[in-house]
C-alpha positions, 0 to 999 in steps of 0.5 A: 807423194807419200804412200804407195801408189797403185794403178787401177783400171775400172769400167768408166763411171762417175766418181763422187767425192764425199758421202754427205747429203749432196754426194748421196743425193747425186748417187741416187740421181745417177742411179735413177737415170742409169749412170754407174757411180761410186761414192768415195768418202773419207771417214771410215764409218758414217754416223748420224751427226749434226742437229736440225736442218730445213728442207725447202719445198724445192728440195722435198719435190726432188726427194719425192721424185727420187722415190722418198715419201712423206712417211720417210721424212716424217721418220726423221723430222716433221713438216713445217707450217709457219716461218716467223720473225720475232722482235726483242720484245717477243712481238711478231715482225713477220710470219707466213705459212710454209709448205702445203699450208701455204699452197705449195705442192710439196711440204717444207721439212725440218729434220734431224740432219744425222737421221736424214743423212742415214736415211740417204745412206741406207737408201743408196746401199739398198738401191746401188749395192753395198759397194756403192760407197767406199769408206775410208777413201779420201779424195786429195786431188784429181788428174785429167787423163789423155782420153778425156776421163779423170783420175781421182787421187785417193788416200786410204786409211793405211797410207796407200794412194791410188788413182781411181779412174772415172768418166767424170768426177763430182766434188761433193767434199764439203767446205774444206774441199780438196777438189775446190782447192786444186781447181781454185788454188788462189781462192781466199780462205774461209770467210767468217763475219763474226757470228758465233753459233751454239747449237743444241736440242731440247725436249720441250713443248712446241710453241705457236703452231707446233710446227713453227720455224722462229727467228728471234732477236736482231742481226747481232744476237738472235735465236733460231728455234724449230721442232725436228721430231713429231710430238711424243704421244701422250700415251702408248709405248713411247710415252715417258719423260718426253710425253707431249714434247718434241725435240726442239732444235735451237741455234743461239747466235752472237756477233763479235769483232772478227778482225783477229779471225777465228781463234778457237782450235777447231771449226766445230766443238762441244762446249758447256751450256754455261759458256754462252747461256748468259747472253740469253738470260733475260729472253723470257716471254709469255709464250717462250722461255729461251733461258729454260730452253737452252738450259734443258739441253744436255750438250751444245756445239759451238761453231763460227758462221762461215762461208766461202767467197763465190768462185767464177766456175764450179767446173774444170774439164771433167770435174765439177763441184757440188753442194758446200764444195761449190757454194758453202753459205751462211745458214740464214736462208735454211737452204744449204742442204736443199741446194745440194739436193737441187744441185744433184738433180740439175746435174742429172738433168744435164747428163740426160741432155749431154751424156756423160761428158764434160759438156754436161758439166759445162751446162750444169755450171752455166745453169747454177754457178752464177745464180747460186753465187748470188744466194751465197752473198744474200745469205752473207747479208743476213738472207731472210733474217735481213728483216731483223736488221731493218727493224733493229736499225729503225727502232732498236728491235722494240716496237708497239705496232710493226706496221709503223716501223716497216709496212706489211707490203715492204716485209712481204716484198723483201721475203718474195725477193729472197724466195725467188732468188733461192728457187722456192717461190711458190708459184714459180716452183708449182708451175715448173716441170720436173727437173728429171722426167719419170723413167728418163735414162741416159742413152748407153751411147752417151756413156763416153769416158 
């Protein structure tokens, strides 16, 4: 192995590979229940990267139970009140209220991913201390140890390699996870189905309710549009060019032939607006000018819509996968980040029940791997956007009355099935007990390495 190896002896604790949303939510959960941990993150500085993501009510519930408040989330986004699908003619296919407006006990939030990530990071440092996150520490693999503990193989930015011992190792190292690759060396490559996404943000006046998530178009060409900030006030110290406007997150998608695979040099790159805006030149309606929305962005980012085939287990002894490392999924359900947060909380509940042991990871795996693998495949099949596919098949996306194309009862049943599978069906979620009871702590006697 290249580099200089050095052995380390540390107090047994849980190691977390990856300081993204899932890894930081895991650190906060473990701290809450009294489990020592450290996050090993490959980058040398965390920065507020990315654009918009959604936090479903099941994830917001867990964030509240971790001590975050609506004021915290209002600082990085806003509460979504409506979810809507719209046809090529600009007419509604389906809409429903979301969050507390829909009767949930918790809101649904649309947030700026980078700002939300920084909120989690700052909170981890505040609660766990400045040494809780080791930057420039890339986990390249793991080794089971004779005493039942595990060593993470960590490469530093200077080329050194060390083995960091922990009671357990949680692989929250993303879709390109080295831990998953070791656990499942024969897994298929990353899956791309042909959809290309261009992401950006534009300061503009929100449409519909002012807090609406909108999917517009067909399964072959569509836009996703929603605000990720509060509206800039009409007067006061923050007034200026964006007065009366909000930061609008948009995703433009076009599906192409994927038979030759992804040919671009990278998975995520900055591109000029002119490279794709022409696909949406004629998308103008009396309530929205898509062409103007795209044209108002300073920059855009291109990436393929990718996921990974489900795997039979997320666990190998004292090692478990979490977040995108376990279940990278198409963003069609707007629940990738939400599921990573829920993963962390379920993991914490299993540690409370079984102690800091491989048995806890087994219980976590049995509870989530199968059901969430089904969600991965549902999202690959367009997830809740599947309604757009049905309308496209039946009428080419053009209609006078949507009920003549797909009755309201069929539309509602379709959405209910997805929400149930993804874990945020309203009545089920409202009635469910807390994942982790207040003040629950892992017994010191359960800290076995």
